[in-house]
N, C-alpha and C positions, 0 to 999 in steps of 0.2 A: 724656094728660099733655099740655101744648102744651110752644115755646119760650118764651112765655113765666113758664111753672110754673117753667119749667130756670131764669130769670132771679133771680123771686124767690125760689129757693134760693136759688140764689150771693148774693143781696144777701144774704138774713137770715143764713146761715153765714159773711159772709163783710164785719162792717162796716165793714172802711179801703172798699170800694166805694160808688156810688152806683147806683140803681137803675137809668141810665143806663149808668154804666162793666158791672155785673153784665149786661144783653141786648146790650151791642158785647162783651165779654167770649163771651158763650154765642153768640151768632152767629160769631165771628170761626171757631168753633171748630167748628160747622156746615161754616160752607165753606171749611176746612181738612178737612176730610173730603169733602166734594159737590167741591174739587179735584182731591183723590188720588185718586176712585175713578171718576172723567173722564180721566185718566192709565192706568186699566183697575191702578192701585193694590192691594194689601188695608190694609185699615185695622183694628188689629187696636186691640182697647185690653186689656190687663188685667186678667183676672176678669170682667167683661161681653162682647166677642163680638171676631167677627173679622164688616167687609163685605167683601164681594169681587164681582165686575164677572161675571156667566159672561154667556156667549154663547150664546142660542138658536138653534137650526136651520130654517129651512124645516118649514112639516108641514104635515097636509093635516089640514084643524079641517071642522066643519058649524055649519053659523050657527043656532041655537038656536030664531029664527021662525020662521025657513022650514023647516027640515031642508035645505038649497040645501048642498053641498061646495064647498069653499073655500080656499087656497092659503091658509096664515099666514107670513107674513114673519120671516123671521129679525130677531132684535132686542136687545139689550144687555137682563141684569137685574140688580137687585143685590140678592143676596144675603146672609142677617145668619145668621150662626151665632155662635152662645149659647158660650159657654165653659163647663166642667164646673164651677166654684166657679157659674156663672150655673144652668146649667140645675140644680144639685142643689141649689140653693135655699138653699147656705151663703154663708155671710158672713164675711169674715175678721176 
């Protein structure tokens, strides 16, 4: 599913919005989520799940092509934990 698919669903479910307004609404929601995550804040969507930023520490790894050992630099990663309702496949 793409953002365009989500915008189309929003447009179809809410007849008062144009295609362009629905796309703008979806883009605004995603921009808000990204902004919160960039500030290392959790984003919790009840009944769906939680997005959070985790810091990965430096570690040793191997280049799969050459087998050469290398150091993998520390980095940030976005993780998603589904809610219990979402994970169980139940709907409200």
